[in-house]
KEDO-311314 format. One record per residue (C-alpha): x, y, z. Coordinates in steps of 0.2 Angstrom, whole numbers, padded with zeros to 4 digits, always signed. Layout:
// residues N
XYZ
...
This chain:
// residues 344
-0001-0001+0001
+0006+0018-0003
+0002+0031+0006
+0009+0049+0002
+0004+0066+0010
+0001+0080+0000
+0017+0090-0004
+0025+0105-0016
+0041+0100-0021
+0040+0119-0030
+0036+0128-0012
+0036+0146-0010
+0051+0145-0001
+0065+0133-0009
+0083+0142-0006
+0081+0137+0016
+0080+0118+0018
+0072+0119+0036
+0060+0134+0029
+0056+0120+0011
+0051+0108+0023
+0038+0117+0030
+0033+0129+0016
+0033+0112+0005
+0018+0105+0016
+0009+0122+0018
+0011+0129+0002
+0000+0111-0003
-0017+0114+0007
-0029+0127+0001
-0037+0131+0017
-0020+0139+0021
-0017+0150+0007
-0022+0164+0017
-0008+0160+0030
+0006+0161+0019
+0003+0181+0013
+0008+0187+0031
+0019+0173+0038
+0037+0170+0033
+0041+0185+0023
+0054+0193+0030
+0073+0191+0028
+0089+0194+0038
+0108+0194+0035
+0119+0189+0048
+0138+0194+0054
+0143+0183+0039
+0133+0191+0026
+0122+0175+0023
+0103+0179+0023
+0089+0168+0033
+0071+0170+0031
+0068+0178+0051
+0064+0195+0060
+0069+0203+0076
+0087+0198+0074
+0086+0181+0073
+0081+0165+0062
+0061+0159+0064
+0058+0149+0076
+0055+0133+0066
+0040+0129+0077
+0033+0143+0086
+0031+0151+0068
+0021+0140+0059
+0008+0143+0073
-0010+0143+0063
-0005+0131+0049
+0006+0115+0057
+0008+0108+0073
+0023+0100+0080
+0022+0084+0091
+0038+0076+0100
+0039+0057+0095
+0047+0047+0108
+0056+0032+0100
+0069+0019+0105
+0086+0012+0098
+0078-0001+0087
+0076+0000+0069
+0061-0009+0067
+0051+0001+0080
+0059+0018+0071
+0050+0011+0055
+0034+0005+0063
+0032+0025+0073
+0035+0033+0056
+0023+0023+0047
+0010+0026+0059
+0011+0044+0058
+0011+0042+0041
-0004+0032+0040
-0011+0045+0053
-0009+0058+0040
+0004+0066+0050
+0022+0069+0043
+0037+0064+0052
+0054+0078+0053
+0069+0068+0059
+0087+0070+0061
+0099+0060+0051
+0115+0056+0045
+0111+0060+0028
+0128+0054+0022
+0119+0035+0024
+0105+0041+0012
+0112+0052-0003
+0130+0056-0002
+0128+0068-0018
+0115+0079-0011
+0118+0096-0008
+0109+0092+0009
+0129+0088+0015
+0137+0104+0017
+0151+0095+0027
+0157+0077+0025
+0162+0078+0043
+0147+0085+0048
+0131+0076+0039
+0118+0078+0051
+0102+0084+0044
+0085+0086+0044
+0073+0075+0034
+0055+0077+0030
+0046+0060+0025
+0029+0062+0018
+0025+0044+0012
+0027+0028+0014
+0026+0011+0002
+0023-0003+0014
+0024-0016+0000
+0041-0010-0008
+0045-0006+0012
+0051+0013+0008
+0049+0029+0012
+0047+0047+0002
+0058+0059+0008
+0063+0077-0003
+0080+0078-0009
+0091+0091-0015
+0100+0090-0032
+0106+0104-0045
+0096+0117-0034
+0080+0108-0036
+0071+0096-0024
+0066+0080-0030
+0056+0066-0022
+0065+0051-0016
+0062+0033-0013
+0071+0026+0002
+0069+0010+0010
+0065+0011+0026
+0080+0002+0036
+0092+0014+0027
+0082+0029+0034
+0080+0021+0051
+0099+0017+0051
+0103+0034+0046
+0091+0039+0060
+0100+0029+0074
+0118+0034+0067
+0113+0051+0068
+0110+0049+0088
+0129+0039+0090
+0136+0057+0080
+0128+0070+0088
+0134+0072+0102
+0146+0085+0098
+0134+0093+0089
+0124+0109+0093
+0107+0105+0089
+0099+0120+0080
+0081+0114+0081
+0081+0105+0097
+0072+0090+0094
+0077+0074+0085
+0060+0066+0078
+0044+0076+0078
+0026+0073+0069
+0018+0087+0061
-0002+0088+0060
-0008+0100+0045
-0024+0112+0053
-0039+0108+0044
-0047+0125+0049
-0045+0140+0037
-0034+0154+0041
-0043+0173+0041
-0032+0184+0038
-0032+0203+0048
-0037+0216+0041
-0029+0231+0030
-0022+0240+0045
-0010+0225+0050
-0003+0226+0032
+0001+0244+0034
+0007+0242+0050
+0017+0226+0053
+0021+0221+0035
+0022+0238+0024
+0028+0254+0036
+0040+0244+0043
+0051+0246+0027
+0061+0260+0027
+0069+0269+0014
+0085+0277+0021
+0098+0264+0029
+0098+0266+0050
+0115+0264+0053
+0109+0260+0072
+0102+0243+0067
+0121+0238+0059
+0125+0228+0074
+0127+0208+0071
+0112+0208+0058
+0103+0221+0043
+0086+0221+0044
+0073+0216+0030
+0061+0226+0036
+0075+0243+0035
+0079+0233+0017
+0090+0245+0010
+0105+0239+0023
+0102+0223+0015
+0104+0230-0003
+0119+0241+0003
+0129+0227+0011
+0127+0215-0004
+0132+0229-0017
+0147+0233-0004
+0151+0215-0004
+0150+0213-0025
+0160+0229-0029
+0174+0223-0018
+0175+0208-0029
+0179+0194-0015
+0178+0178-0021
+0174+0171-0003
+0158+0176-0006
+0153+0164-0022
+0147+0151-0014
+0133+0161-0005
+0128+0175-0015
+0119+0166-0027
+0109+0159-0013
+0108+0176-0006
+0101+0183-0022
+0088+0168-0024
+0080+0172-0005
+0078+0190-0010
+0067+0185-0025
+0058+0174-0014
+0056+0188-0003
+0050+0199-0016
+0037+0185-0023
+0029+0186-0007
+0026+0203-0007
+0017+0204-0023
+0006+0191-0017
+0000+0201-0003
-0002+0217-0016
-0013+0208-0026
-0023+0202-0010
-0027+0218-0004
-0030+0227-0018
-0044+0211-0025
-0049+0210-0006
-0051+0231-0001
-0053+0237-0020
-0040+0250-0017
-0035+0251-0034
-0017+0250-0030
-0007+0258-0045
+0000+0245-0060
+0016+0255-0058
+0019+0248-0040
+0015+0229-0046
+0025+0232-0064
+0039+0239-0052
+0041+0223-0040
+0041+0212-0056
+0055+0222-0062
+0067+0220-0046
+0061+0204-0049
+0067+0203-0066
+0083+0212-0061
+0087+0201-0046
+0085+0184-0056
+0098+0192-0069
+0109+0194-0056
+0109+0177-0049
+0112+0172-0067
+0125+0182-0069
+0133+0176-0053
+0134+0159-0057
+0143+0164-0074
+0155+0174-0061
+0158+0160-0050
+0165+0152-0067
+0178+0164-0072
+0179+0177-0059
+0176+0190-0072
+0175+0206-0063
+0167+0217-0077
+0152+0202-0074
+0151+0210-0056
+0147+0226-0061
+0136+0223-0071
+0127+0213-0056
+0131+0229-0046
+0121+0238-0058
+0105+0227-0058
+0104+0227-0039
+0108+0245-0037
+0092+0246-0052
+0082+0235-0041
+0086+0246-0024
+0080+0262-0031
+0064+0254-0040
+0059+0248-0022
+0061+0264-0011
+0051+0271-0025
+0035+0257-0024
+0037+0254-0005
+0033+0275-0003
+0022+0276-0016
+0011+0259-0008
+0013+0267+0011
+0005+0282+0003
-0009+0274-0007
-0014+0263+0008
-0012+0275+0023
-0025+0287+0012
-0036+0272+0011
-0036+0272+0028
-0039+0287+0032
-0052+0289+0017
-0061+0276+0025
-0060+0282+0044
-0047+0270+0049
-0031+0276+0058
-0015+0275+0050
+0004+0279+0058
């Protein structure tokens, strides 16, 4: 018998594995469409110049930030492979996903999930089982794309047990090693326009705030992220070639979420947001996509002329974003005041 729970391998966030696992579930359920519009939509850049989804100076909490969409439960297991297989199968049969840490070198040594062969411990998501073939289904990352992978149940259990022997000296980023995930069945009700104005758009700042320039640069003062990336690229530092394309890809994902937000509030509240704003966001995405392609090219030949092109595209995206966010805030503020709703 084959049981496969809904999964979206082209989820709204694919560049960050732990976020992808959760969003690949959420993006598969129609009742959670609204939830996606006001959650997991901001970025931070930390002290090593890597961009992550998060806010308030830290990564999103990988359990609490999914309230209203997913429910996490700790699964207690023992050190017996057969028991682990039975436990995972029972969760899948009950309609629950399984998230567990594994020694990924036993699953797929060639996967992009392994950053460092000396530390192959990684989360994986189980979304299906074939009890006849005795296999589980997991997402696996190759060539920057997620694919469905079928893995023998015994191998997954062994990878989990191997993780438990290797993890003693490794800081546990997610705290739990074996969890089930249950999807909320109720429809998520979106807040009103005031929420989007106050908590989504107002916090975009159009000028760099150096007071925030400590360990993190905030997406809600987005100029800092743009400015820092432009600064790095202008110096032509080859050390950043492994992370810059991913940084830019995360910015694209964030802008696509912003575009969905604007389409939603425009349709729901009949605000008549200017097409120039929507066109502007599409142009930002286009400039960032060109930058990603060029940076991949640069990482092959290290031609500094390509970096100059990338800086031009990113600078253009930044200029556009300043203008459209100012315009968007003015549009929403005027609408709220006209309808006697308080606007800050």
